[in-house]
C-alpha angles and dihedrals in degrees: 000000000000131000087253090057090052092049091048091051088054091052102263095132093045101046132046119242115258092237091075087082093048107037094096090064112056092178091056091047091050093049092045093052096040093050094048095045093046092048091047091052091051092048092048090050095048093044094048093048091050093050094045094046097037094119092051096052109086102185093086137014115278090250092057092047088051088053090051090050091048093047093050092045089052089051087058091049088051091058091046091052088050088062092045091053089056091066105027128026093241093149092145089062090045093052092044090055091046091050092050090047091050092050095048090043095057093044090049091050091051094049091046090057092047093047093046091050092048091048092051091049092050090050091050091050092049091049091050092050092047093052 
């Protein structure tokens, strides 16, 4: 399997790259790419730190912190795929990343609500015991 086969499987031969609309404006292309790559780098850094330090962060359970790290890492991938779509019509890859990000996002939101509720309940119990 060649790199071309992989790109074709992701839709590159079927769809035009997004940059066709932007190639006449090099400043816009540069800003678009720089912003997405910078944001992706920040997301990868934040996500990796959260995953690596998940047991040291006490606000949420380690599993929830792992979800946060995964969600933020997928946000970075989303920005990276935005740059890839500029040059190759890999919209299938782009939408797969968006779908994964959406799935992890909703699970993270749910676990955040559960963890916040549990934390509030523990605080209330501790206050009742203390009084």
